[in-house]
N, C-alpha and C positions, 0 to 999 in steps of 0.2 A: 600852189606851186612853193610859196612860203611855207607851209603848212608841213610838207612831205620834205623839204631841207631841211626845217627845222626838227624833226622827227627822224630823220636818218643821221643827223649831227646829234643827237641824242642816244642813237643805235652806235654809234661810233664812237662816243663816249663810253658806253658800257660796251664795247666788242669785246673786251678780255674775259667778263662773266658770261656771255654767250661760247665763246672759246673753251672756257674751262668743259662747262656741261657737253656742249657738242663734240668735242675733240676726245674726252674721254668716255664717252657714249659711242661713239663711232669706232674708238680705239680698242674698246672692251667687245662691239659686237663682230668685228674683223677677227679680232685676236680669235674670240670663241668660234666664230664661224667656220674658221680654217685651222683650229684646235680640237674642236669635237670629233670624238670617234663616230665612225661610220656604224650607223647602224641598221641591223639585216632584219626582215621581219619574214616568219615562214606562217604558212598557215595550213589548215586540215580539215575536212570535212567530214563528219560522219553522219549516217542515217539509222533512226531507230527503225528498224521494220517489223511489222507485226507477225503472228504466229506462223509459223510452219505448214501447221495443220490446223484443219478449218476448226472452227470453236464446237460445231455442232456433230463433229466426230469424238475430240478429245480435247478438253479445254485445260489448259493450264490451270493453276492453282495461286499462279502468283498474277495477279491482276492490280496493272499500275497504270493511271493514266499517263499521258503522252506529257501535259504539262506537268506534274508530278516526277514523271520518269528525267525530263531534262533536269528540272532544280533537283532532284536527287545527282544527277553526274556532277552539275556544277560546284554545289555544296561536298562532294565527297572528294572532289579534284583539289579544290583552293582550301583544302585543309592546313594548316601548320605543319603537319609532320611532314605532309606531301612535299609542298613546296622547300622545306629544307632540306629533304631526303632528295628531290631531284636537282637543286641548284649545287648541292656538294657534289654529287657524282658526275655532274657535266660541268662543274667549274665556271658556271655563267658568270659570273663577278672576277673579276682581277685584283687579288687579295683579298680572296674571300674569307680566308683564315681568321682576319683581323676584322672582319664586320661580327657583328652581333644578331644575333638568332633573330632578334624584332626588325632589325634591318633588311636581312635576306628575305625574310618572309613579305615586310612590304615591299622592297625592289621588285618580287617575284609576281606579286599582285597585280602590282603598275603596269607590269609590261606584256601579261596575260589579258585578253581580250576573248570573251565567249557570247558570241552572237545569234541569239534564235532567228531561224527565220519564221514568217509570218507574223500574225498580230497575236496581241496579248487575250484576245477572245477564241480565235481559231490560229494556234501555233502550229509552225511545219516539224513537220520530223526530222529537219535538218540541224544542224548545230555545228557552227562555226567556230576554230580555236585558232588565233593567232599570239603569235608570241616573239617579241622583239626582243634581239640581243646581239653581241658585237662582232659575232661573226656568224657566216652563214650554216656550218657545221653547228654550232651550238643551236640558232636558233632551231632547224630539223631535228637534232637531238630531243633537244629538250620537249617538241611536240610528239615525237615519236616514245620517249617516257610517259607521257600525258596518255595518250592513246593505249600504252600497257596499263597504264594503272585503272583508267575506265575500263578497260575490257574486263581486267581481274578482278575490281572490285563489282561490278554489275553481276558477272558470273558469279560471284562468291556471294552476293545481296541475294540475286534470284535461286540459287542452289539451295542458302541456308532460309531462305522465307519457303520455299518449298519444303523442304527436310523440316521445318518447325511444324509446318502445317501437318504432313505426315504423321510425324509425332503426336501430334496433340490427338489425333485421332486413334492411333493407336493406342494411346492410353485412354482414352475415351471408350472403345472399343472393349477392352479388357474391366473397366471399371464396370459397364453395362453388362456385361456378361455377368462378372461377379453379383451385381446387384440381381440380374435374373435367375443365374444359382441358388441365390440366397431364398429368393421369393418362392422358387419352385420349391425348394426344402419348407418354404411354411406351408404350402399348398397342400403337398404329402402330408405333411405331418398332420396338419388340419384334417385330412382326410380317413387318414390310418385311424386317429382320435375319433370320429364322429362317422365312423366306418355305416354305424349303422340306421344313421339318421342325415343320410346324403340327400341334394334334392334329385337327384337320378333316381333314386331307387323310392320315389314318393308314389307312381303309379304301380309299382310291384307292389310295394305294403298295401296299397289299397286291395289291389288284387285278390294277394293272401288273406289280408285282414275280411274281405268278403266271402273268402273260401272258407277262409276260419269260421264264418257266422253261419255258414250256410253248413257245415259239419256239425255243430253246435243244433244247429235245428233239426238236422238230420237224427242225431244222438237223441236229442227230446221225442223227436217221435217212435224212433226203436224202443226205448225206453217205454213210451205210453202203452207200445202194441204189446212189449212184455209182460206188463202189466193188467192189459186187455187181457192175453192172452193166460194170466193165471187166473184171474178172475173167473174166465171161462172153463178154464180145469176143474177149479172148485167147482162151479155150478154143474159141470157135467158130471164129476164125481159125483156130488149128492143126489143127483136125478138117476144116474145108472149105476152109481158102484163101483164104477172102474176108471182108470185113467191110463191116457197112452194107448200101445197098440200090445198089449200084454194077451188080451183075447180076440177072437173073430168078433167085428162088428157089425151088429144086426143092420136092418135097412133104413130103420129112423135115425140110429147113430151115426150111420155113414151120410145119412142126410143131414144129420144135427150137425156134424163136424162141417161139409160143405158150408151150411149157412153161416155158420160160426165163424168163416175162414170169408166168406162175402161180406159180411158184416164187419168186418177187423179192416178189412180192404176201403169197405165204404166209410166209414169214419176215419181214415186216416186221411179221405179226403174231402167227405162233407159233413155238414153239424150233424149232433141227434135230433135237428128237428127237421131233417131231410125225410121226404115221404120215400124215398127207398129205403133209408137207412128203418124208419117205421116200418116198411113191411116188413124185411130181415127180421127185423126184433117180433113181428107178430107170429111169423109163420115159424121162431125158433121157440116161441113160448108154446104155440099149438104144440110142436113135437115134444118138447118136453111135458106138456101135459100130459101128451098119449103116452110116453114111454112112463112116466113117472104112473100113470092108472094100470099099465100093463105090467109093472113091478110089483104093484102092490097086490096084485090079484096073483098072480102066478108066485109071488115067492116066499119061501119056508124061514120062519126067522133064526132057526139053525142054521141053514144054507147062506142064508144073506152073512149072518154073523161071520162063518169061514171065508165065504169069498169077498169081504170087505178087506180083511188082514192083507192080502197081496195089493189089491185096488188101492189101499191106502198107501202102502210102501211106494209103488209106483208114483202116486202122487206127489209123496215128497219128494222121490226123486228129481221129476218132473218139476215141482217147485222150486228147488235147492238150486236144479240146472237154471231157472229160468232167474232167481236171483240173482247169483254167480254172474249171467250175462249182464243183469242190471247194473251191477257193482263193479263190473268192466268198463260199459259204460259212460257212468258216472264218474270214473278213473278218470278217462278219455277225455271226457267233456271239462273234468279240472284242468288238465293239460292242455286243454284247448282256452280257456278261459283265461289261463296265466300268460301264454302266447299273445292273446289278445289284446292283453293290459299291456306286454311288450310291445306290441305293434302300434298301438295307441300313443304308449311313450314316448316313440321312436318319431311317429306321424306328427308328433305337438312338438319338436323339438325340430323338425324340417323347417319351419321358416325362420326360425333365427339361425339355422345353419346354413339356410339360403344366401341372407343377408350377409352373413361375415363371408362366405364364400365370395359372393358377388364383390366385395370389396377387395379380398385379396385377388381377384382374378382383374379385376378393374386395375389394381398395381402391376399387376403384371403385366397386362396388356400395354398399360401404358410403357414400361420400362423396355417390353418387347418393342413397340414403334420407334421409341428413342433407339435402340439397340441395331435395328436395322436400318434405322437413318443412319447411323453412325458408321456400322457397316458400308451401305452404298458410300458416303462421303468418303468414308477411307480407300475404297475402291478408285475413286476420283482422285483422292490426293495421293493415289500412289499414281496413278496415270500421268497426272502435275506431274511429280517428282522424276518421273521417269522422262519425260517432255523437256524439262529443265536440264536435267542431267546430260542428257544429247543434245542440247541446244537448239530444240524445234519449236521453241516460245518465242516471246519477244525477245530481238536481239540485235545487238551495235554493231555495223558494218563501216566502213571507211571506204568513202566512195571517192575519196581524194586525196591520198597518204601526204604526206608533208614531203616538200623536197628544199632542198639547200639553195636561195637564192643567189642567183648571178651578180646583182646591182643592191649597193645599199639603197634601203628607202629613206632615211634618214641620217642627217638632219639636211634641209634645203640651205646652203649655206649660202646664196646668192639672196633668198629672204631674209635669213638673221640679218648679214652684213647689211642690206639694204634698210632693213627693216630698223636695224638699228642706229644707224645713219639717221634714219629720216624723225627716231625717235629723239635723237640726242640734239639736232636741230631744232625740234619741237618745244623741246624743255629748255634748250638755251633762249630761243625768245620768250618761253614763257615767264622764265627767271628774267630776264631784263625787263619783260613788262611788269612784272610783283615790284620788281625792285623801284621803276617808274611811279605804281600806283602807290606805292609806302612813301616816294619822296614829296613834301610838300613843301619846300621852296618853291620862291617866284623868281623865274628866271627871264621872264619877258614883262616888255609894259601889259599886256592882256591879262598875265598875274595877278599883276600890281592892281588893276583897274577889279578884277575880279575879286580879288580880296579885299580891299578898304575900298576902294570905289571912288578912288581920285585918279585921275589923267595926269600923267607925267607930262610936261616938258619937252622931254629928251633923253635919249637914254647913251650912254658912252660906254663904249667895248672897253671890254680889258687888252690893252695894248701890249705882245709881249716882246722884249728885247730879243735880237738872233740868237743869244747863245743859251735863254731860252728855250727858243723853238727847237733849237738842236738837241740839247739836254732831254726835252720831254720827246720828240722824237726817237731819239735813241732809247729812252727807257722802255716806251711802247714796243717798238721794234725787239729788244730784250726781253721784256714779257711775253712778246707774241711766239718768240722763238721758243722759250720758254713753256709755254704752254702746248704749242704745235709738236713740238720736240721733244720735250722734257714728260710731258703727261703720258703720250704712248709709251715709251719707254719703260715709266714707273708702273703702268698697267702690264704690260708684259713683264717686269721684275715680278710683280706681283703672281701675275699666274706663274713663273718657273720656281720661286723662291717660298712662296706662302701655299697657296693654294692653286690648284690650275682651274682655270675659267669655265670648263666644261662641267667640270666634278662641281664647283660652284652653282654653273645653271641647275644641273640637274637635280644638286637637294634643293634649289629655290624651288625649280617647277615642281616636284615632287611634291615639297613642304604645302604649295598652293593646291596641289592636285591637275597640274597641268602636263600633258605630255608633250615631248619633240616631235 
């Protein structure tokens, strides 16, 4: 009990310190609570809708995830230019003309709240925007400005991205088309320069080469037959003294001519050692021998000489005709040999030309594949750009438009006044306690015993006179009156003539990052 009386007496002794702190804090909180302007909060909710057309039918070329879309909206909305423009158009702050741009931007951002739905891993497509202003109309007006900016910037962003995609593929198709034309020109020039040795003509040239070789062999056979015919004519002339069909042939001569023809045909098919050939030669030799003996018995030397002249003339004509035919056939054979050499040279060039042409075609096919792919993507980009221009892709819808609040949401005047008073009382008690903890003066016998370890015999209190008591009490009353009455007046004077407490509190809260 004595301890409580002692501590209470100490509190009364330090009462003026307690009153200074608590009265100033209480006065400031009460004045601020009742002088702070009302704050109105308005909010709006927007929904990020998916594409209006199924993606399996027609997909937009602007593919933005939900989280990325929300971040884009926030970053674009909170730009410095947007904050300044909206604040000045809506006259958000009193005396905004005297405020710096940095102060306007900072105040606008501190009064704007963006809340995403869902969680960080699974965000919701709903975004809530809240703005606090000094009047309901300003709060709703700022949110309407925000919505206009969000919708316009989102449309511009998506249309610009779709347009850039379309422009890129248009340029890509044009570039690949030029490359395709240039490669086609190279292939055409190569085929024109090597028209006689293209891979496609290999089989034709091989067939032509075989045909020419067959013609060459046929000419060789014809030449051989003509040479044999020439030898047979000479032999017939030597045996019969006649050549050609100038005179009627005897039975042996006709038979000899038939056998000669059969022998020529047999030699063109069989070898000279063939039994048929041997048999024909034997029969021809037998007939020639019989004709020779018959001619020797019946011929007169003078008549034979006269008959030999027309036969020799006919023989010369027939031999000349055979020689001419042989010459023509040899010339034709020379032409065929020239053609064969040209065909061989062209065929020898075909493998190298095939490799070069395959390389040109591979490049062409590669460019053609890229071109076809670019054309397909251009069509998709055109469809995507059309979807975005008609706002049929991902879009932003307002599901809760901003409304002017009917009641202010801030400040909580009772909370501010009560909290300030409680904080002032606590601060005053804390100051008294701090002063006593720092005071090391011995004021009780227990203090002397604790300090020097000596117990005093007794303690004599200081006895004041009546006049001293009166003066002391009057001084305390005067100090208390000054503290209780004068301090609130001084705080209110600061509010009126130096800096309003609401502005001071607002600046203080903004500086420490706390919102009312």
